[in-house]
C-alpha positions in Angstrom: 0.0 0.0 0.1 1.6 3.3 -1.2 1.4 6.5 1.2 -0.9 7.8 -1.7 -3.5 4.7 -1.2 -3.3 5.2 2.6 -4.4 8.8 2.3 -6.8 7.9 0.1 -8.2 5.3 2.5 -8.4 7.6 5.4 -9.8 10.5 3.6 -12.8 7.9 2.8 -12.9 7.1 6.3 -13.2 11.1 7.1 -9.7 11.7 7.7 -8.5 13.0 11.1 -11.2 15.6 11.4 -13.5 12.5 11.2 -13.1 12.2 15.1 -14.2 15.2 16.0 -17.3 15.3 13.4 -18.7 11.8 14.4 -18.5 12.8 18.4 -20.2 16.3 18.1 -23.7 14.9 17.7 -23.5 12.6 20.7 -21.4 15.1 22.6 -24.5 17.5 22.0 -27.6 14.8 22.0 -26.9 13.5 25.9 -26.4 16.9 27.7 -29.3 18.5 26.0 -31.5 15.6 26.8 -30.4 15.7 30.2 -31.0 19.2 30.7 -34.3 19.6 28.4 -36.0 16.8 26.7 -35.5 14.0 24.1 -37.3 16.4 21.5 -34.7 19.3 22.2 -31.8 16.6 21.9 -32.8 14.8 18.7 -33.1 18.5 16.9 -30.0 19.5 18.5 -28.2 16.4 17.2 -29.6 16.7 13.7 -28.4 20.4 13.6 -25.1 19.4 14.2 -24.9 16.9 11.7 -26.4 19.4 9.1 -23.6 21.9 10.1 -20.8 19.3 10.0 -22.0 18.6 6.4 -22.5 22.4 5.1 -18.7 22.8 6.5 -17.4 20.3 4.8 -19.0 21.7 1.5 -17.6 24.9 2.2 -14.0 23.5 2.6 -14.7 21.1 -0.4 -13.8 18.4 1.5 -15.1 14.8 0.8 -18.9 14.9 1.4 -18.9 11.0 1.6 -18.2 10.9 5.5 -20.6 14.0 6.0 -23.2 12.4 4.3 -23.0 8.8 5.9 -22.6 10.8 9.3 -25.8 12.8 8.5 -28.0 9.5 7.5 -26.7 7.8 10.7 -27.5 10.7 13.2 -31.0 10.7 11.0 -31.6 7.0 11.8 -30.5 7.0 15.3 -32.9 10.0 15.9 -35.7 8.3 14.5 -35.3 5.3 16.5 -35.1 7.5 19.6 -37.9 9.3 18.6 -40.0 6.3 17.9 -38.8 4.2 21.5 -39.5 7.4 23.3 -36.0 7.1 24.9 -32.8 8.7 24.9 -30.8 5.5 24.7 -32.7 4.3 21.5 -30.3 6.8 19.8 -27.6 4.3 20.2 -29.4 1.3 19.1 -29.0 1.7 15.4 -24.9 1.9 15.7 -25.0 -1.2 18.3 -26.8 -3.7 15.5 -24.7 -2.3 12.9 -21.7 -3.1 14.8 -23.0 -6.7 15.0 -24.0 -7.2 11.4 -20.4 -6.0 10.4 -18.9 -7.9 12.6 -20.8 -10.9 11.5 -20.1 -10.4 7.8 -16.1 -9.9 8.8 -16.3 -13.1 10.4 -18.2 -15.2 8.0 -15.9 -14.1 5.2 -13.1 -15.8 7.1 -14.8 -19.0 7.7 -15.6 -19.3 4.0 -11.9 -18.5 3.3 -12.8 -15.3 1.4 -11.4 -12.7 4.1 -13.3 -9.4 3.2 -10.2 -7.2 3.7 -8.6 -9.1 0.6 -11.6 -8.8 -1.6 -11.8 -5.0 -0.8 -8.0 -4.3 -1.3 -7.9 -6.9 -4.4 -10.7 -4.6 -5.9 -8.9 -1.4 -5.4 -5.5 -1.9 -6.2 -6.6 -4.0 -9.3 -5.2 -7.2 -8.4 -8.5 -8.9 -8.3 -8.3 -12.3 -6.6 -4.8 -13.1 -7.7 -3.9 -12.9 -3.9 -5.7 -16.4 -3.4 -3.5 -18.1 -5.2 -0.8 -17.5 -2.1 -1.3 -19.0 1.3 0.7 -16.4 3.2 -1.3 -13.6 1.5 -4.7 -15.2 2.4 -3.3 -15.3 5.8 -2.5 -12.0 6.1 -6.1 -10.9 4.9 -7.5 -13.1 7.7 -5.4 -11.2 10.2 -6.7 -7.9 9.0 -10.2 -8.9 8.5 -10.3 -10.9 12.0 -9.1 -7.5 13.9 -12.2 -5.7 12.1 -14.5 -8.4 13.3 -12.9 -8.0 16.9 -13.4 -4.2 17.0 -17.1 -4.4 15.6 -17.9 -7.2 18.2 -16.2 -5.5 21.2 -18.3 -2.5 20.2 -21.6 -5.1 19.9 -20.9 -6.6 23.6 -20.0 -3.6 25.4 -22.7 -1.1 24.1 -25.5 -3.9 24.1 -24.7 -4.3 27.6 -24.7 -0.9 28.7 -27.9 -0.4 26.8 -29.9 -3.3 28.6 -28.7 -1.8 31.7 -30.3 1.8 30.8 -26.4 3.4 31.1 -27.1 6.3 28.6 -24.3 8.5 29.7 -21.7 5.6 29.6 -23.1 4.5 25.9 -22.1 7.9 25.0 -18.8 7.4 26.2 -18.7 3.9 24.6 -19.4 5.1 21.4 -16.7 7.9 21.2 -14.0 5.6 23.1 -14.6 2.7 20.7 -15.2 4.5 17.3 -12.3 6.2 15.7 -9.5 5.4 18.5 -10.1 1.6 17.6 -10.8 2.4 13.8 -7.5 4.0 13.6 -5.6 0.8 15.4 -7.2 -1.5 13.1 -6.4 0.3 10.2 -2.6 0.2 11.2 -3.0 -3.6 11.6 -4.7 -3.5 7.9 -2.1 -1.4 6.5 0.7 -4.1 7.7 -1.1 -6.8 6.4 -2.0 -5.5 2.6 1.8 -4.1 2.6 3.3 -7.8 3.2 0.5 -9.4 1.1 1.5 -7.1 -1.9 5.0 -7.9 -1.7 4.1 -11.8 -1.8 1.5 -11.2 -4.9 4.0 -9.0 -6.5 7.5 -10.1 -5.7 10.0 -7.2 -6.3 12.2 -7.9 -9.7 15.5 -9.6 -8.6 18.4 -7.4 -9.6 21.9 -9.2 -9.9 25.1 -8.8 -11.3 24.5 -11.5 -13.6 22.7 -10.6 -17.0 21.0 -12.4 -19.4 22.4 -11.2 -22.5 25.2 -12.8 -23.9 28.7 -11.3 -23.5 32.1 -12.0 -25.0 32.8 -14.5 -22.6 29.9 -16.4 -23.5 30.0 -16.3 -27.2 34.0 -16.8 -27.6 33.9 -13.7 -29.8 33.4 -9.9 -29.6 32.1 -8.1 -32.5 31.9 -4.4 -33.5 29.2 -3.3 -35.4 29.5 -6.5 -38.2 33.0 -7.0 -37.6 33.9 -10.2 -35.9 37.3 -9.4 -34.2 38.1 -13.1 -33.7 38.6 -13.7 -37.3 42.3 -13.6 -38.6 43.3 -10.0 -40.2 43.3 -11.7 -43.7 39.7 -13.0 -43.5 38.5 -9.3 -42.1 40.2 -7.6 -45.1 39.2 -10.4 -47.8 35.7 -10.3 -46.1 
């Protein structure tokens, strides 16, 4: 994975600013709900999501993370409104983590690790990596790291949801969000770099060349004149 490709992947995930942007709606939602009510908290979270999207548009940043974030906030706010409980805001994220974790885990079990499929598509290798067991194992490791993160998010946050710890749900949502994503992204970069070297080994450059030399042919030619011939033969020719 080149540095340009790394930056592209990070940008698609929202960049370093994504940590702040993804946390703001939650940081607004919980205190507003505590001070006022659920309706005010819902509108406050939606307002922050709209403001983030507008700010990204003004800065001409990638809008994909902003749009995804706004949709996520919208769905979460709708669930909270329907359930009539502030903790319902976190329900969408909890079950999304469960679904993602299951998909990553199943892909390992069927020997098609999802990280390998995605990276093979992005770098143009396709499924070439499947011919190399070492590459498959590396993609298994990266995929398992993602499955572990999503599984941990589901287990911790579902427990907090069941015990009505809305405040701690917000803490867990932020603490297990971008920090863990950054960590597992480092594991993924390490794995795909090693896998790329296996799938596309670097050419071996040595002192020996495949071109014939004077020693190999027993003669040395300059232009069309064979210097190994006797002088007389060269003159006659």
